[in-house]
Steps between C-alpha positions, in 0.01 A plus 500: 500500500630845420560726801219733392245220536640398836472856628143518368408179681662627820316832485163335433535229767289595806749345743776749420383829352116494473481709182124559455438520124705328226381756243660775708831317485464478121425873476806584713714279274364665184558849642857412596565351154363816339727717716808294413413508129447877513842559656674261259349665192468866597782557749768247406414505125504121457408420141288210383707215366356374175529128444486318174213252491723193533687646799172581672359155417808327643489713813132411558566133427795481740308684771197273457709182506695620805183581698332164436 
């Protein structure tokens, strides 16, 4: 399990943290992701890396095979 999923399970488990609403946790995550993306694009001027189709396909294939 990736660490992000383990942290999510820990936060949602009533024994440890008693986080009331899972949708709130999702909204906090989306807001944080938006903030990080904003700073990467607008402040640090990170450019989008364009992949050729075959490179993207291989990346997706390797990621999918690794996660299963």
